N, C-alpha and C positions, 0 to 999 in steps of 0.2 A: 326301270315301266318305259316304256314307249312313247310315242307323239300320238300314235295311235290307239292306244289302250287309253292312254292317260284322255283323250278328246270325247272317247266313250264313256268312260267313268262320267267325267264332265260334266257329259249332254245326260244319261241316267241320273247324275244331280239334279240338273234342271228339272228333268222331268216331275222328281220323285216332287220337286219342292214345289210346279208348277200343280199336281198333282193333290200335294195337302192343301198347297192354299184352299182351292178348292172345294176339296171336303174338310176343312177347319170352317170355312164362311157358311158350306151348309148346314155342319154338326159341328159348333166346336168344343163338343167330347168328343173328338172323333180321335178311336186308339190308332198306335201305332200298325198294327193288325189292319184295321180298315181302309186304312192309308194305303197298305202295301198291296191289300187286295184291291184297290182301285187302280194300284198305279200295274198291277197285272205282275206285278214279283213277291218271293216269298219275304217274310218280317226281317231274316238277317239281312239282305240286300238294301230292307231300309236303316240298320241298324249300323251297315257298312258304312255307310253317309251321315249318319248323326247318333249319335249313341244313346242317345233319349229324346222324349217328346220335348223335352225343353228347350231342347240344344235346334231343335227342326223348326219349333218356331221362332226362337234369337235368330235364323239364318232365313227365316220367311221376315222379319224385320227388319233386319239388315239390307236387306234386299228391298227391301220399301223404302229406306232410308237415300240408298243408293237412287234410288227413282226417283223420290223428289228433289233429294238435290242436281239428275243432272234436269230436271222439268224445270225448277227454280232459273238453273242458270241459260236455260237456251230463252225464256222469260223474258229476262233482264237483257237480254243480249241488243247492244244496240235504238235503247228506252232513252229517251232524254230527260221523260218527264218524272221525278219521282215518286207522282201521286198516280201516275200511270204504269209505272212498274212496281211498285208495292198491289196494285187492282191486279196488273197481268202475272204475277210472279203467285198470287193469291190464287185468282180461276186456275193457274196452270199446276199448280203443289196440290190444289182441290181433285182435280181431272185423276191424278194419279193416284190418293190418299182415299180416293173414294172408292176405291175398287180394293182398295185392305181395311177400311172402317170397322168391320166388325173383328177385324184380327185386333184392335186395340183393346179391346177389350178384356179379350183371350191374352194377350202379349201383360197385360198387367199384374196374373197371375204367376209370372213364369219368368220374363225380361226385368218390371217393373217398369215403372215410369221414370226411376231414373236413367236406366238402358237406354230406354228410350229415348230420352233426354241428352244423354251425352253421341249417340248414332248421328244425333239432329244438328252436333254442333256445328260442323260444314254451313250448314242452311241456315242456321241462324249468324256465325260470320258472316257471312254474304250478306244476308237481311240487314244487317247492322252498319253496315257497309252504307246500302243503299238508303237507311233511314236517317243517318248522319247528313248523306250528300241533302237530305230534302229538310233538316232539320236548318244547316245551314244557307241553303238558298230561300229558305222561309216558307217554303211551300207546306211545311211541317209544322206542327205548334202543340210540342208538351213541356209540363214541366221536368218529364225521363227523357234521361240520357238516352243515346240513341240504343244501348246494349239491353236499355230497362224497357223498352219501347220494343225493341227484338222478343223479348221473353214475352210481353203479354201478346205479342201478338201471336205467338205460338200455342199461348192458354187459351186465348181463343177461338184459334183453330181448334183444338181439344176438345174445345167446346161446345162447336157447333157439330163436330163429328158427333158427338155424344148424343146433342140434341135431336140430328138425324135418325141415332140408332134408337130412340127414346121415343122418335114417332111425334116429338116435338116440331122438329120445321122437314116437311117434306121433302125427300134425296133431290128432287129434281130444282132445289132452292137454293141448297149448302152454298154451293161455292159460292153464289153472288152473292148469299147472305154473309158468308165468312168475309169475302172482301172488301162489302160497301163498310161492316163493323172494325175491320182494319183500318180504314182510311179514316175513320172516326174517330177514331182510336186515335190515331196519328196527329188532330186538328182540323182534318179536312171536313167541311161543312158539310152534311148528310145531304141535304137536295144535289149539290155537285160531285159526292162520291158518290149515287146513287143513280148519277144522269154521266157519270163518267164509265161507272161498271156497266153500265146499259146496254151504249155501245161500243165497248169491246165483243170482238168474237168469245164465246164458250169455247175453247179448245175441246 
């Protein structure tokens, strides 16, 4: 396969994924036929890239996990205060994940939460290092080790996403709510956590 052909195939795959995400967020039960029609291609073309609907959803989750990892890495770059780093990472990750949040319930049917957690391992590893630094410097206080705190952060993030999906938390408050909650879970006083998050720009 030539480079030009490979590039065209990659571009077609990317376009199908972008359209599939939009269709699935609009209608969680969208079929491969619907996605093909929305993409302006025949069903065979979609199946040529993704052998099943579950494979397509898994690819979208992979894409989301990569975007989350990139957003967190950028947010943590050159931030000295671990508390500010935690808040910035939560806001940056929320900014990415918010576009995928309705995909979460859909992904649980095909990818499983275990699969989602596996995809987030690089994010968790980086977060653990940041939390450990905060514990070592006394910025965070917790009876839990850093890795356990990283799991807590991950679960509360999913919890706030679900709360937004269920209408319990307004969408425009989700990122800051998740950031403040992560800070308080790490032992930062609530008033300080709220003030810190309030002065940070929303990504």
